[in-house]
N, C-alpha and C positions, 0 to 999 in steps of 0.2 A: 239208625234213626238220625235224621238231620235235626239237630236241636235249634236250628235257625239262629245261631249266634254269629254267623258270618257278618262282618262289618259292625258288630256291636263293640262297644268299649267297656272293658271290665277293669275295675280297680281291685287288686287282691292285696289286702293289708296283712302283712306277715307272709308274703309270697316267697320268701327265702327259706322258710321253715320246713319241717318234715312233712307236714300235711300241705302247707301252702305251695310248695314246689310242685306237688302232684296236681293241685288245683290249677296252677298256671299252665302246666303241660296239657291238661284236659281242655281248658278253655281255648288255648292256642290251637289244639287239634281240631276244634270246632270252627276255627276261622276267626275267633275274636281277637281284637287288638287288646293286649293285656298290659296294664301298668302295675308294676310290682312296687308296693310301698313298704319301706322298712326303715328302722333307725340307722342302719348301716349303709343305706344307698349313698353312693358317691356322686360328686358333681359330674364326673364323666358318664356314669350310668344315666343320670338325669338328663344330660345333654342329648342322649339318644332319643328322647321323646320327640324332638323336632324332626327326626328322621322317620318316625313312625306315623306322623300325620301333620297336617297343617292346621293353623288356628281356625277353630269353628267347624272343622269337619274331620270325621274319622276315616282312616284308611281301611282298605279291605284287609282281611284278617292275617293272623299268624305273626304279627309284629309284637315285640315285647320291649318295654322301656321301664325306667325306674324313677321313683320320686322319694325323697327323704321324708319320713313322717314318724313322729313319736306320739303314740296314742295317749300317753300320759299328759300331754301338753296341748291344750286346745288351740293355741296359736300355731303350733306346728301342724296340727291336723288341718286347720283352716287354710294355711298356706299351701299345704300339699294338695288338698282338694281343689283349691283355686287354680293351681298350676295345671292340674290335669284338665280341668274345664277350659282353661285358656288354650291349651295345646290341642285338645280333641273335641271341644264343643259340647261334650256330654259325658255322663257316666251311666251307662245302661245297667251295669251289673256291679254291685259291691259285694265282695266276699271278705269277711274278717276272720282270719285264723290266728291273729296275733294275740298272745297271752303268755305270761311267764309259765314255764313248764311246771307241772305238778311236782316234779322232782325238786324244785326250789323251795317247796313248802316244808317247814319243819314240823314233823309229826308231834313233837313234844309241845309245840305251840298251837296245836289244832284249835284250841278254844281261846287263844290269846287275842284280845280285841284289836291290838295293833296289827298283828299278822292278818287277821280277818279283813280289816279295813284296807290294808295294802293289796290283798288278793282281789277284793271286790273292785277296787279302783283299777288294778292292772288288767283285769279281764272284762268285767261287766261295764264299768264306766268308760273304759277305753273304746269298747264297741259303741257305746252310746254317743261318745264324742264324734266318732267318724260318721255314724248313721245320721246324726243331727246335721252334719255338714253336707252330706250328700243328698238326703231326702228332698230338700226343697227343689233342687234342679230336676230330680226324677218326677216329682209331682207336676212341675211346670211342663215337662215333656210329655206327661200322660203315660209314661212307661218307666218301670224300674224293677229290678230284682235285688233284694238284699238277703244274704245268707251269712249266718254267723255259726262258726264251729265251737261248740261248748263241750259237754261231756256227760256221761251217765252218772257221775258222782252227784249230779243234781237229784238223783233218785235215792241216794243212800245216806243213812245217818252214820255217826261215828267219827266224823271229822268236820267240825263246823266250818273251817276254812274252805275245804274242798267242796262241800255240798253247797254252801251259801254262794260262793262266787259263780258256780254254774247255774244254780237256781235263779240268781239275779239276772243272768243273761236271758233266761227264758221269760222272766217277768217283763223285762225291758222290751224284748222282741215282740211279745204279744201286745203290749201297749202300743208300740209303734205300728204294728200291723193294723190294729183297730183304728189308729189315727189316720192311716192312709187308705183305709178300705174304700173301694169304689173308684180309686184314682188311677188304676192301672199299675200300681206299685204293690209288690208283695214282700213280706218279711217272714223269714223262717229260720229255725234253729236245727242244726244237725248235731246229734249227740253220739259220739263214738264211745265205746268202752275202751279196752286196751288197744292201742294202735301198734301194729307190728308188720314187718314185711311179709311174714308167713303166718297168717292167722290160723289158730287151731280150730278144728271142727267141733271140739268138745267145749261145752259151756258149763262153768261151775255154778252151783247154786249160790245165790246171793251176789252174783256178778253178771256183767253184761258180756255179750259175745265179742270176740276179737275181730278187728277189721284192719285192712291195709290202707295206706294213704291213697292208693289207686281206687279202691272201692269207695272211699269217702269222696274222692274227687268226682267219681261217676254220679253220685247222688247230688253233689253240689252242682255239677253241670246241668242236670235235669232241672233242679230248682231255679237255676239261673236262666232257663230257657223261656221264650215266649209261649212254649207249649204247656208250661206248668201254670195251673191256676191255683195252686196250693198257697195258702197264706195263713199266718198266725199259728203255725204248727211247730211242735218240737218233735223231731223225727229221730228215732234211734237207728243207728247203722249197725248191722249185725243184730244179734239177739238182744232184746231189751232185758234188763236184769231178770235172771231166772228165779222164779219163786215169788215175784212181786205181782200185785194186782192193783190196777188203777181204774177207778170207775168214774 
């Protein structure tokens, strides 16, 4: 299926990460010009942006460039987005995969207000900062796709830090989707369970199914496409938590 992403400009925040790398590869394979945003992007990588396109116009696909961006810093986000818009003229697709790994969360502090606040800021508010910077240009263009990768911990109790930071992403995304409804812009959440190169076919009760970065990237690719009319949804990749019912 042609996802009609050729000549589209995609900004992948966290595009150097485990899932982000697969998303970048998928969008490039569809012909999109991809800009990878990360805190570790170097000046040399950023300079490659001028080779990928000229100011005010996107090039035909499969080009990749980089821009420095720290999602915890609104000034850094605004500067990074402005640079992409100056070089490419638009941002058709925004994918946010950037967030501190769940492995960085201390289980012993799962209910600690300070850790909870830091986790929400690092994942949910980081997404909100980038989305707020990109959405005005997408609305003006009459087209845009925003996809954020969160997680199935949003469905589970037992760890306030893990569940709240993912739930907050969903609440933010739904609000943004409603704000841009009817404008040609869509906003959606993708929720993986455990992410691994070799997903198990077995699903444990009280847990979500496993998925690979490639499988996640395939779903992100469709939600990024003009063919997708889905908006305001939180979509589980692989099996949604076994044994749970949501009405």
